[in-house]
MMTF fields as JSON, N, C-alpha, C and O atoms, coordinates in Angstrom:
{
  "mmtfVersion": "1.0.0",
  "mmtfProducer": "UNKNOWN",
  "numBonds": 519,
  "numAtoms": 520,
  "numGroups": 130,
  "numChains": 1,
  "numModels": 1,
  "chainsPerModel": [1],
  "groupsPerChain": [130],
  "chainIdList": ["A"],
  "bondAtomList": [4, 2, 8, 6, 12, 10, 16, 14, 20, 18, 24, 22, 28, 26, 32, 30, 36, 34, 40, 38, 44, 42, 48, 46, 52, 50, 56, 54, 60, 58, 64, 62, 68, 66, 72, 70, 76, 74, 80, 78, 84, 82, 88, 86, 92, 90, 96, 94, 100, 98, 104, 102, 108, 106, 112, 110, 116, 114, 120, 118, 124, 122, 128, 126, 132, 130, 136, 134, 140, 138, 144, 142, 148, 146, 152, 150, 156, 154, 160, 158, 164, 162, 168, 166, 172, 170, 176, 174, 180, 178, 184, 182, 188, 186, 192, 190, 196, 194, 200, 198, 204, 202, 208, 206, 212, 210, 216, 214, 220, 218, 224, 222, 228, 226, 232, 230, 236, 234, 240, 238, 244, 242, 248, 246, 252, 250, 256, 254, 260, 258, 264, 262, 268, 266, 272, 270, 276, 274, 280, 278, 284, 282, 288, 286, 292, 290, 296, 294, 300, 298, 304, 302, 308, 306, 312, 310, 316, 314, 320, 318, 324, 322, 328, 326, 332, 330, 336, 334, 340, 338, 344, 342, 348, 346, 352, 350, 356, 354, 360, 358, 364, 362, 368, 366, 372, 370, 376, 374, 380, 378, 384, 382, 388, 386, 392, 390, 396, 394, 400, 398, 404, 402, 408, 406, 412, 410, 416, 414, 420, 418, 424, 422, 428, 426, 432, 430, 436, 434, 440, 438, 444, 442, 448, 446, 452, 450, 456, 454, 460, 458, 464, 462, 468, 466, 472, 470, 476, 474, 480, 478, 484, 482, 488, 486, 492, 490, 496, 494, 500, 498, 504, 502, 508, 506, 512, 510, 516, 514],
  "bondOrderList": [1, 1, 1, 1, 1, 1, 1, 1, 1, 1, 1, 1, 1, 1, 1, 1, 1, 1, 1, 1, 1, 1, 1, 1, 1, 1, 1, 1, 1, 1, 1, 1, 1, 1, 1, 1, 1, 1, 1, 1, 1, 1, 1, 1, 1, 1, 1, 1, 1, 1, 1, 1, 1, 1, 1, 1, 1, 1, 1, 1, 1, 1, 1, 1, 1, 1, 1, 1, 1, 1, 1, 1, 1, 1, 1, 1, 1, 1, 1, 1, 1, 1, 1, 1, 1, 1, 1, 1, 1, 1, 1, 1, 1, 1, 1, 1, 1, 1, 1, 1, 1, 1, 1, 1, 1, 1, 1, 1, 1, 1, 1, 1, 1, 1, 1, 1, 1, 1, 1, 1, 1, 1, 1, 1, 1, 1, 1, 1, 1],
  "groupList": [{"groupName": "PRO", "atomNameList": ["N", "CA", "C", "O"], "elementList": ["N", "C", "C", "O"], "formalChargeList": [0, 0, 0, 0], "bondAtomList": [1, 0, 2, 1, 3, 2], "bondOrderList": [1, 1, 2], "singleLetterCode": "P", "chemCompType": "L-PEPTIDE LINKING"}, {"groupName": "GLN", "atomNameList": ["N", "CA", "C", "O"], "elementList": ["N", "C", "C", "O"], "formalChargeList": [0, 0, 0, 0], "bondAtomList": [1, 0, 2, 1, 3, 2], "bondOrderList": [1, 1, 2], "singleLetterCode": "Q", "chemCompType": "L-PEPTIDE LINKING"}, {"groupName": "ALA", "atomNameList": ["N", "CA", "C", "O"], "elementList": ["N", "C", "C", "O"], "formalChargeList": [0, 0, 0, 0], "bondAtomList": [1, 0, 2, 1, 3, 2], "bondOrderList": [1, 1, 2], "singleLetterCode": "A", "chemCompType": "L-PEPTIDE LINKING"}, {"groupName": "LEU", "atomNameList": ["N", "CA", "C", "O"], "elementList": ["N", "C", "C", "O"], "formalChargeList": [0, 0, 0, 0], "bondAtomList": [1, 0, 2, 1, 3, 2], "bondOrderList": [1, 1, 2], "singleLetterCode": "L", "chemCompType": "L-PEPTIDE LINKING"}, {"groupName": "ILE", "atomNameList": ["N", "CA", "C", "O"], "elementList": ["N", "C", "C", "O"], "formalChargeList": [0, 0, 0, 0], "bondAtomList": [1, 0, 2, 1, 3, 2], "bondOrderList": [1, 1, 2], "singleLetterCode": "I", "chemCompType": "L-PEPTIDE LINKING"}, {"groupName": "VAL", "atomNameList": ["N", "CA", "C", "O"], "elementList": ["N", "C", "C", "O"], "formalChargeList": [0, 0, 0, 0], "bondAtomList": [1, 0, 2, 1, 3, 2], "bondOrderList": [1, 1, 2], "singleLetterCode": "V", "chemCompType": "L-PEPTIDE LINKING"}, {"groupName": "PHE", "atomNameList": ["N", "CA", "C", "O"], "elementList": ["N", "C", "C", "O"], "formalChargeList": [0, 0, 0, 0], "bondAtomList": [1, 0, 2, 1, 3, 2], "bondOrderList": [1, 1, 2], "singleLetterCode": "F", "chemCompType": "L-PEPTIDE LINKING"}, {"groupName": "ASP", "atomNameList": ["N", "CA", "C", "O"], "elementList": ["N", "C", "C", "O"], "formalChargeList": [0, 0, 0, 0], "bondAtomList": [1, 0, 2, 1, 3, 2], "bondOrderList": [1, 1, 2], "singleLetterCode": "D", "chemCompType": "L-PEPTIDE LINKING"}, {"groupName": "LYS", "atomNameList": ["N", "CA", "C", "O"], "elementList": ["N", "C", "C", "O"], "formalChargeList": [0, 0, 0, 0], "bondAtomList": [1, 0, 2, 1, 3, 2], "bondOrderList": [1, 1, 2], "singleLetterCode": "K", "chemCompType": "L-PEPTIDE LINKING"}, {"groupName": "THR", "atomNameList": ["N", "CA", "C", "O"], "elementList": ["N", "C", "C", "O"], "formalChargeList": [0, 0, 0, 0], "bondAtomList": [1, 0, 2, 1, 3, 2], "bondOrderList": [1, 1, 2], "singleLetterCode": "T", "chemCompType": "L-PEPTIDE LINKING"}, {"groupName": "GLU", "atomNameList": ["N", "CA", "C", "O"], "elementList": ["N", "C", "C", "O"], "formalChargeList": [0, 0, 0, 0], "bondAtomList": [1, 0, 2, 1, 3, 2], "bondOrderList": [1, 1, 2], "singleLetterCode": "E", "chemCompType": "L-PEPTIDE LINKING"}, {"groupName": "ARG", "atomNameList": ["N", "CA", "C", "O"], "elementList": ["N", "C", "C", "O"], "formalChargeList": [0, 0, 0, 0], "bondAtomList": [1, 0, 2, 1, 3, 2], "bondOrderList": [1, 1, 2], "singleLetterCode": "R", "chemCompType": "L-PEPTIDE LINKING"}, {"groupName": "GLY", "atomNameList": ["N", "CA", "C", "O"], "elementList": ["N", "C", "C", "O"], "formalChargeList": [0, 0, 0, 0], "bondAtomList": [1, 0, 2, 1, 3, 2], "bondOrderList": [1, 1, 2], "singleLetterCode": "G", "chemCompType": "PEPTIDE LINKING"}, {"groupName": "SER", "atomNameList": ["N", "CA", "C", "O"], "elementList": ["N", "C", "C", "O"], "formalChargeList": [0, 0, 0, 0], "bondAtomList": [1, 0, 2, 1, 3, 2], "bondOrderList": [1, 1, 2], "singleLetterCode": "S", "chemCompType": "L-PEPTIDE LINKING"}, {"groupName": "ASN", "atomNameList": ["N", "CA", "C", "O"], "elementList": ["N", "C", "C", "O"], "formalChargeList": [0, 0, 0, 0], "bondAtomList": [1, 0, 2, 1, 3, 2], "bondOrderList": [1, 1, 2], "singleLetterCode": "N", "chemCompType": "L-PEPTIDE LINKING"}, {"groupName": "TYR", "atomNameList": ["N", "CA", "C", "O"], "elementList": ["N", "C", "C", "O"], "formalChargeList": [0, 0, 0, 0], "bondAtomList": [1, 0, 2, 1, 3, 2], "bondOrderList": [1, 1, 2], "singleLetterCode": "Y", "chemCompType": "L-PEPTIDE LINKING"}, {"groupName": "TRP", "atomNameList": ["N", "CA", "C", "O"], "elementList": ["N", "C", "C", "O"], "formalChargeList": [0, 0, 0, 0], "bondAtomList": [1, 0, 2, 1, 3, 2], "bondOrderList": [1, 1, 2], "singleLetterCode": "W", "chemCompType": "L-PEPTIDE LINKING"}, {"groupName": "MET", "atomNameList": ["N", "CA", "C", "O"], "elementList": ["N", "C", "C", "O"], "formalChargeList": [0, 0, 0, 0], "bondAtomList": [1, 0, 2, 1, 3, 2], "bondOrderList": [1, 1, 2], "singleLetterCode": "M", "chemCompType": "L-PEPTIDE LINKING"}],
  "groupTypeList": [0, 1, 2, 3, 4, 5, 2, 0, 0, 6, 7, 3, 8, 9, 5, 3, 4, 10, 2, 1, 11, 0, 10, 3, 2, 10, 9, 5, 9, 12, 11, 11, 10, 12, 12, 3, 3, 5, 5, 10, 12, 2, 5, 9, 13, 5, 10, 2, 11, 7, 7, 3, 2, 2, 3, 3, 2, 11, 3, 0, 12, 4, 10, 10, 5, 13, 3, 5, 14, 5, 3, 5, 11, 0, 0, 13, 9, 15, 9, 5, 5, 10, 12, 7, 13, 3, 16, 2, 4, 13, 5, 8, 3, 15, 12, 14, 0, 7, 11, 4, 1, 2, 3, 6, 10, 2, 14, 1, 7, 5, 3, 0, 9, 2, 14, 7, 3, 11, 5, 12, 17, 5, 3, 11, 5, 0, 0, 3, 10, 10],
  "groupIdList": [1, 2, 3, 4, 5, 6, 7, 8, 9, 10, 11, 12, 13, 14, 15, 16, 17, 18, 19, 20, 21, 22, 23, 24, 25, 26, 27, 28, 29, 30, 31, 32, 33, 34, 35, 36, 37, 38, 39, 40, 41, 42, 43, 44, 45, 46, 47, 48, 49, 50, 51, 52, 53, 54, 55, 56, 57, 58, 59, 60, 61, 62, 63, 64, 65, 66, 67, 68, 69, 70, 71, 72, 73, 74, 75, 76, 77, 78, 79, 80, 81, 82, 83, 84, 85, 86, 87, 88, 89, 90, 91, 92, 93, 94, 95, 96, 97, 98, 99, 100, 101, 102, 103, 104, 105, 106, 107, 108, 109, 110, 111, 112, 113, 114, 115, 116, 117, 118, 119, 120, 121, 122, 123, 124, 125, 126, 127, 128, 129, 130],
  "secStructList": [7, 7, 7, 7, 7, 7, 7, 7, 7, 7, 7, 2, 2, 2, 2, 2, 2, 2, 6, 6, 7, 2, 2, 2, 2, 6, 6, 3, 3, 3, 3, 3, 3, 6, 6, 3, 3, 3, 3, 3, 3, 3, 3, 1, 1, 2, 2, 2, 2, 2, 2, 2, 2, 2, 2, 2, 6, 6, 1, 6, 6, 7, 7, 3, 3, 3, 7, 6, 6, 3, 3, 3, 7, 7, 7, 1, 3, 3, 3, 7, 7, 6, 6, 7, 7, 2, 2, 2, 2, 2, 2, 2, 2, 2, 6, 1, 4, 4, 4, 2, 2, 2, 2, 2, 2, 2, 2, 6, 6, 6, 7, 1, 1, 6, 6, 7, 7, 7, 6, 6, 7, 3, 3, 3, 7, 7, 7, 7, 7, 7],
  "xCoordList": [-24.048, -22.82, -22.194, -22.924, -20.864, -20.869, -20.911, -20.68, -21.227, -21.456, -20.035, -19.008, -20.426, -19.477, -19.259, -19.864, -18.23, -18.393, -17.23, -16.004, -18.038, -17.454, -16.872, -17.652, -15.466, -15.37, -16.037, -16.455, -16.278, -16.836, -15.756, -14.63, -15.923, -15.002, -13.906, -14.5, -12.562, -11.723, -12.057, -11.958, -12.33, -12.406, -12.093, -12.677, -10.789, -9.574, -10.228, -10.324, -10.5, -11.445, -12.22, -11.837, -13.193, -13.856, -12.466, -12.42, -11.889, -11.131, -10.695, -10.796, -10.12, -9.052, -10.014, -9.646, -11.463, -12.317, -12.266, -11.957, -12.648, -12.814, -11.848, -12.086, -10.683, -9.496, -9.235, -8.017, -10.056, -9.837, -8.974, -8.587, -8.677, -7.534, -8.309, -8.252, -9.056, -9.831, -8.508, -8.249, -7.884, -6.737, -6.184, -5.458, -6.203, -5.591, -6.374, -6.048, -7.598, -8.713, -8.611, -8.732, -8.423, -8.962, -7.319, -7.166, -6.383, -5.055, -4.475, -3.49, -5.064, -4.489, -5.598, -6.699, -5.474, -6.271, -5.226, -4.003, -6.325, -5.813, -6.756, -7.982, -5.801, -6.737, -6.103, -4.883, -6.915, -6.638, -5.799, -6.082, -4.955, -4.947, -3.924, -2.806, -5.364, -4.872, -4.629, -5.501, -3.648, -3.035, -2.361, -2.028, -2.018, -1.161, -1.845, -2.419, -2.171, -2.584, -1.885, -0.772, -2.117, -1.495, -1.835, -2.547, -1.283, -1.753, -0.783, 0.445, -1.711, -1.19, -1.336, -2.466, -0.306, -1.683, -0.212, 0.923, -0.523, 0.495, 0.024, -1.017, 0.864, 1.052, 1.446, 1.822, 1.68, 2.279, 3.282, 3.478, 3.927, 5.147, 5.7, 4.795, 6.702, 7.044, 6.51, 6.306, 6.278, 5.525, 4.06, 3.746, 3.072, 2.024, 1.844, 0.745, 3.235, 3.252, 3.876, 3.54, 4.921, 4.84, 3.093, 2.417, 2.919, 1.555, 0.56, -0.137, 0.574, -0.559, 0.455, -0.222, 1.559, 1.719, 1.392, 1.016, 1.681, 1.418, -0.029, -0.516, -0.798, -2.299, -2.884, -3.672, -2.262, -2.759, -2.225, -2.92, -1.205, -0.661, -1.122, -0.551, -2.273, -2.92, -4.471, -5.321, -4.474, -5.869, -6.397, -5.803, -7.105, -7.509, -7.414, -8.085, -6.052, -6.445, -5.705, -5.749, -4.708, -3.456, -2.092, -1.902, -1.306, -0.326, 0.551, 1.238, 0.73, 1.566, 1.052, 0.026, 1.897, 1.475, 2.762, 3.961, 1.972, 2.778, 2.702, 1.849, 3.506, 3.74, 4.505, 4.827, 4.892, 5.956, 5.431, 6.059, 4.173, 3.538, 2.944, 2.239, 3.191, 2.749, 3.433, 4.065, 3.844, 4.563, 4.604, 3.531, 5.866, 5.69, 5.52, 6.396, 4.541, 4.777, 4.374, 3.227, 5.514, 5.624, 4.517, 4.668, 3.629, 2.898, 4.11, 5.236, 3.195, 4.042, 4.444, 5.507, 3.816, 4.046, 3.522, 2.673, 4.289, 4.025, 4.028, 4.948, 2.935, 2.971, 3.42, 2.922, 4.205, 5.535, 4.293, 3.441, 4.599, 3.859, 4.792, 6.0, 4.053, 5.018, 6.096, 5.879, 7.286, 8.157, 9.466, 10.604, 8.391, 9.164, 10.433, 10.535, 11.535, 12.69, 13.09, 12.632, 13.865, 13.859, 14.362, 13.752, 15.494, 15.483, 14.003, 13.534, 13.645, 12.287, 11.137, 10.348, 11.208, 10.191, 10.918, 10.45, 11.879, 12.765, 12.346, 11.952, 12.461, 12.264, 11.229, 11.213, 9.634, 8.423, 8.147, 7.263, 8.759, 8.11, 9.492, 9.149, 10.281, 10.875, 11.785, 12.866, 11.398, 12.238, 13.656, 14.302, 14.208, 15.494, 16.009, 15.567, 16.719, 17.41, 18.061, 18.386, 18.298, 19.238, 18.555, 19.143, 17.255, 16.891, 16.89, 16.426, 17.622, 17.545, 17.725, 16.927, 18.863, 19.826, 18.32, 17.749, 18.174, 17.132, 15.78, 15.076, 15.573, 14.146, 15.009, 14.884, 15.709, 16.439, 16.584, 15.715, 17.442, 17.553, 16.1, 15.858, 14.969, 13.824, 13.303, 12.534, 13.244, 12.62, 13.593, 12.991, 14.505, 15.544, 14.88, 15.257, 14.107, 13.171, 12.563, 12.531, 12.099, 11.358, 12.267, 12.081, 13.233, 13.828, 15.707, 16.543, 15.778, 17.352, 18.393, 19.538, 17.637, 18.904, 17.659, 16.643, 18.235, 17.472, 16.573, 15.535, 17.175, 16.606, 15.337, 14.526, 15.111, 14.128, 12.419, 11.468, 12.597, 11.255, 10.149, 10.646, 8.772, 7.786, 6.487, 6.318, 5.613, 4.614, 3.631, 3.471, 2.918, 2.045, 3.363, 3.024, 3.97, 5.211, 4.698, 4.578, 4.465, 4.371, 5.533, 6.141, 5.834, 7.107, 7.001, 6.266, 7.936, 8.099, 8.943, 9.975, 8.26, 8.474, 9.351, 8.746, 10.552, 11.093, 10.561, 10.512, 10.238, 10.002, 10.756, 11.568, 10.782, 11.577, 12.079, 11.406, 13.017, 13.85, 13.269, 13.373, 12.757, 12.05, 13.449, 13.568],
  "yCoordList": [-23.478, -23.758, -22.666, -21.835, -22.562, -20.957, -21.557, -22.646, -20.52, -20.36, -20.103, -19.51, -20.788, -20.723, -19.942, -20.141, -18.846, -17.815, -17.916, -17.968, -17.91, -18.369, -17.144, -16.592, -16.65, -15.923, -15.738, -16.802, -14.686, -14.94, -15.162, -14.813, -15.788, -16.324, -14.885, -13.835, -14.722, -13.72, -13.533, -14.454, -12.5, -11.885, -10.698, -9.707, -11.268, -10.477, -9.68, -8.463, -10.436, -9.152, -8.249, -7.093, -8.351, -7.581, -6.288, -5.107, -6.76, -5.782, -4.879, -3.671, -5.471, -4.623, -3.751, -2.623, -4.2, -2.913, -2.017, -0.908, -2.371, -1.43, -0.662, 0.545, -1.058, 0.096, 0.316, 0.24, 0.709, 1.531, 0.581, 0.883, -0.384, -1.709, -2.55, -3.677, -2.281, -3.1, -3.913, -5.045, -3.595, -4.153, -5.009, -5.806, -5.28, -6.002, -7.261, -8.447, -6.576, -8.138, -8.879, -10.1, -8.186, -9.605, -10.069, -10.374, -10.297, -10.777, -11.665, -12.389, -11.561, -11.996, -12.509, -11.997, -13.649, -13.907, -14.441, -14.486, -14.796, -14.695, -15.404, -15.454, -16.063, -16.754, -16.556, -16.399, -16.516, -16.842, -18.299, -19.405, -18.044, -18.907, -18.295, -18.005, -18.402, -17.239, -15.573, -14.706, -15.46, -14.08, -14.004, -12.885, -15.253, -14.926, -14.802, -15.879, -13.936, -13.417, -14.46, -14.035, -15.299, -15.739, -15.842, -16.772, -14.501, -14.093, -14.793, -14.722, -15.496, -15.666, -15.157, -14.712, -15.031, -14.336, -13.591, -14.059, -12.638, -11.657, -10.345, -10.006, -9.737, -7.962, -7.526, -8.53, -6.651, -6.142, -4.884, -4.059, -4.883, -4.292, -4.456, -4.383, -4.608, -4.625, -3.494, -3.683, -2.179, -1.565, -1.3, -0.654, -2.295, -2.871, -3.719, -3.826, -4.708, -5.73, -5.245, -5.887, -4.029, -3.284, -2.64, -2.681, -2.365, -1.351, -2.239, -1.905, -3.887, -4.769, -5.123, -4.802, -5.55, -5.415, -4.947, -5.549, -3.062, -2.352, -2.027, -1.621, -2.135, -2.233, -3.394, -3.201, -4.866, -5.784, -5.941, -6.494, -5.527, -5.619, -4.269, -3.935, -3.478, -2.671, -3.283, -2.718, -4.605, -5.315, -5.755, -6.762, -5.377, -5.865, -7.381, -8.137, -7.739, -9.239, -10.023, -11.254, -9.03, -9.846, -9.615, -8.407, -10.212, -10.566, -10.255, -9.259, -10.972, -11.586, -11.606, -12.196, -10.891, -11.189, -11.978, -11.756, -12.787, -14.04, -13.72, -14.311, -12.816, -12.833, -13.204, -12.609, -14.525, -15.594, -15.732, -15.254, -16.31, -16.492, -15.472, -15.741, -14.26, -13.132, -12.947, -11.918, -13.636, -12.77, -11.85, -11.491, -11.105, -9.598, -9.794, -10.293, -9.398, -9.87, -8.312, -7.871, -7.677, -6.402, -6.371, -7.328, -5.403, -5.255, -5.0, -4.509, -5.61, -5.551, -3.944, -3.786, -2.938, -2.044, -0.725, -0.922, 0.389, 1.398, 2.562, 3.047, 3.344, 4.995, 5.848, 5.718, 6.83, 7.477, 8.733, 9.284, 8.829, 9.663, 10.845, 10.664, 12.376, 13.2, 12.703, 12.16, 13.013, 12.838, 11.408, 11.109, 10.908, 9.464, 9.71, 10.486, 8.617, 8.942, 7.276, 6.44, 6.942, 5.385, 4.552, 3.572, 5.12, 4.534, 4.707, 3.699, 5.38, 5.454, 4.492, 3.945, 4.383, 3.139, 1.896, 1.089, 2.041, 0.337, 0.077, -1.046, 1.263, 0.606, 0.29, -0.94, 0.95, 1.01, -0.594, -1.265, -1.184, -2.189, -3.257, -4.293, -3.457, -4.47, -4.246, -4.827, -3.548, -2.87, -2.58, -2.422, -2.493, -2.23, -1.345, -1.755, -0.385, 0.457, -0.377, -0.023, -1.614, -2.524, -2.939, -3.581, -2.493, -2.733, -1.432, -1.476, 0.053, 0.663, 0.588, 0.926, 0.107, -0.4, -1.323, -1.059, -2.296, -3.064, -2.158, -2.396, -1.201, -0.686, 0.366, 0.303, 1.126, 1.925, 0.873, 0.964, -0.093, -1.006, -0.955, -0.368, -1.778, -2.465, -0.811, -1.246, 0.407, 1.39, 2.273, 3.182, 2.152, 2.656, 3.128, 4.278, 2.781, 3.28, 4.613, 5.494, 4.824, 6.003, 7.24, 8.425, 6.213, 7.159, 7.243, 6.342, 8.521, 8.625, 8.56, 8.11, 9.187, 9.085, 8.921, 9.577, 7.851, 7.938, 8.937, 8.726, 10.24, 11.613, 11.812, 12.64, 11.402, 11.886, 11.196, 11.032, 10.919, 10.292, 11.852, 12.968, 11.706, 12.695, 11.85, 10.665, 12.552, 12.481, 11.676, 12.283, 10.689, 9.568, 9.089, 7.918, 9.144, 8.181, 6.48, 6.227, 5.568, 4.484, 3.671, 3.684, 3.013, 2.19, 0.747, 0.183, 0.105, -1.734, -2.064, -1.568, -2.841, -2.896, -4.717, -5.645, -4.873, -6.082, -7.036, -6.599, -8.316, -9.036, -9.734, -10.523, -9.738, -10.368, -11.892, -12.915, -11.795, -13.281, -14.41, -14.263, -15.345, -16.797, -17.079, -18.03],
  "zCoordList": [52.412, 51.446, 50.716, 50.175, 50.633, 49.747, 47.836, 47.311, 47.418, 46.041, 45.289, 45.62, 44.175, 43.629, 42.51, 41.457, 42.7, 41.918, 40.069, 39.977, 39.197, 38.048, 37.197, 36.42, 37.296, 36.035, 34.77, 34.314, 34.031, 32.837, 31.841, 32.198, 30.405, 29.857, 29.648, 29.895, 29.276, 28.953, 26.921, 26.11, 26.699, 25.439, 24.662, 24.222, 24.677, 24.312, 22.723, 22.565, 21.987, 20.49, 21.283, 21.105, 22.113, 23.071, 23.44, 23.096, 23.907, 24.532, 23.845, 24.064, 22.865, 21.646, 21.039, 20.714, 20.797, 20.246, 20.829, 20.392, 22.299, 23.076, 23.056, 23.024, 23.066, 23.322, 22.295, 22.13, 20.971, 19.687, 18.975, 17.846, 19.435, 18.139, 17.787, 18.28, 17.023, 16.291, 15.18, 15.587, 14.204, 13.24, 14.172, 13.578, 15.803, 16.431, 16.749, 16.773, 17.004, 17.602, 16.096, 15.993, 15.18, 13.323, 13.802, 12.619, 14.242, 14.145, 15.354, 15.207, 16.36, 17.68, 18.461, 18.254, 19.528, 20.454, 21.634, 21.772, 22.359, 23.846, 24.668, 24.574, 25.672, 26.899, 27.917, 27.877, 29.231, 30.727, 31.057, 30.598, 31.762, 32.66, 34.087, 34.512, 34.336, 36.094, 35.928, 35.887, 35.872, 36.154, 34.949, 34.561, 34.093, 32.762, 31.68, 31.525, 30.65, 29.547, 28.436, 28.127, 27.975, 26.385, 25.529, 25.152, 24.598, 23.483, 22.016, 21.969, 20.822, 19.828, 18.616, 18.417, 17.401, 15.814, 15.338, 15.428, 14.952, 14.144, 14.459, 15.022, 14.048, 13.864, 12.964, 12.359, 12.318, 11.396, 11.534, 10.641, 12.903, 13.01, 14.68, 15.511, 15.061, 16.445, 17.388, 18.587, 16.682, 17.281, 17.98, 18.979, 16.758, 17.242, 18.17, 18.713, 18.619, 19.412, 20.615, 21.61, 20.879, 22.026, 22.259, 23.287, 21.606, 21.986, 22.671, 23.629, 21.831, 22.487, 23.694, 24.67, 24.138, 25.445, 26.628, 27.633, 26.302, 27.294, 27.251, 28.307, 26.219, 26.729, 27.673, 28.599, 27.2, 27.896, 29.395, 30.247, 29.617, 31.089, 31.899, 32.937, 31.296, 32.179, 32.705, 33.393, 32.121, 32.145, 33.686, 34.07, 34.389, 35.63, 35.5, 34.798, 36.659, 37.069, 36.342, 36.336, 35.44, 34.455, 35.207, 35.344, 35.62, 36.112, 35.329, 35.556, 34.296, 33.229, 31.604, 31.267, 30.681, 29.545, 28.519, 28.347, 28.09, 27.399, 26.024, 25.362, 25.421, 23.548, 22.629, 21.6, 23.132, 22.389, 21.577, 20.632, 21.155, 19.765, 18.996, 18.024, 19.381, 18.313, 17.546, 17.786, 16.203, 15.424, 14.687, 14.202, 14.313, 13.707, 11.738, 11.031, 11.372, 9.838, 9.065, 8.999, 8.558, 8.416, 6.768, 6.008, 6.421, 5.598, 4.404, 4.33, 3.608, 1.762, 1.473, 0.872, 1.785, 1.556, 3.028, 3.897, 2.853, 3.766, 3.506, 2.846, 3.988, 3.346, 3.995, 5.113, 3.976, 4.909, 5.292, 4.595, 6.444, 7.421, 7.795, 7.946, 7.98, 8.786, 9.832, 10.915, 9.262, 10.665, 10.401, 10.761, 9.573, 9.326, 8.339, 7.389, 8.983, 8.196, 7.978, 8.757, 6.998, 6.919, 8.458, 8.887, 9.102, 10.463, 11.352, 11.883, 11.42, 11.885, 11.496, 12.267, 9.99, 9.475, 10.334, 11.139, 9.958, 10.244, 11.942, 12.256, 13.099, 13.915, 13.889, 13.831, 13.902, 13.862, 12.998, 13.531, 11.846, 11.52, 12.019, 11.451, 12.444, 12.465, 13.819, 13.912, 14.662, 16.3, 16.218, 17.254, 15.049, 15.138, 13.947, 12.874, 13.853, 12.547, 11.671, 10.538, 12.197, 11.079, 9.692, 8.821, 9.607, 8.082, 7.109, 5.969, 7.851, 6.732, 5.317, 4.443, 5.198, 3.896, 2.923, 1.865, 3.817, 2.789, 2.406, 1.424, 3.248, 2.807, 1.696, 0.473, 2.273, 0.599, -0.462, -1.33, -0.626, -1.686, -2.323, -3.377, -1.406, -2.077, -2.753, -3.61, -2.881, -3.092, -4.217, -4.788, -4.445, -5.139, -6.226, -6.447, -6.963, -8.056, -7.683, -8.542, -6.526, -6.209, -4.953, -4.674, -4.491, -3.52, -4.308, -4.381, -4.716, -5.263, -4.211, -4.251, -3.149, -1.691, -0.297, -0.066, 0.373, 1.553, 2.087, 2.714, 1.714, 2.525, 1.48, 1.896, 0.605, -0.426, -0.115, -0.879, 1.334, 1.891, 1.513, 1.668, 1.058, 0.984, 1.654, 1.369, 2.544, 2.686, 1.972, 0.913, 1.969, 1.197, 0.321, 0.15, 0.001, -0.568, -0.131, 1.068, -0.991, -0.721, -0.942, -2.012, -0.028, -0.063, 0.112, 0.922, -0.859, -0.867, 0.661, 1.113, 1.071, 2.79, 2.676, 2.139, 3.179, 2.318, 3.829, 4.979, 3.386, 4.411, 5.598, 5.116, 6.64, 7.157, 7.217, 7.094, 7.369, 7.263, 8.364, 9.581, 7.836, 8.7, 9.411, 10.184]
}
């Protein structure tokens, strides 16, 4: 008789830690359903969700990744890095530039104009409307 080969349980946390993304390992969980990987949880930006999708799509045996239940919950603050603009921060955190005005208005006490960003500046991040 043929021996039944049982695949080891899928461990998304270990996969993410080995991929140098420990921050994601703490906020998302996943389970395999055949070639489909279903992921649930929350990430801090659309950029992080996109990175997660790209990383998981490269895993052997994964034909499809579902991130429908991965919510984007931006952090309450964001520290400006080299090359940032309000446009870039909006795209990074929210996935589009539509939140530039909201970012500017939330930080008018430290930003006289939208072009006054400095590396290291800590900005308040308006939450996404649910």
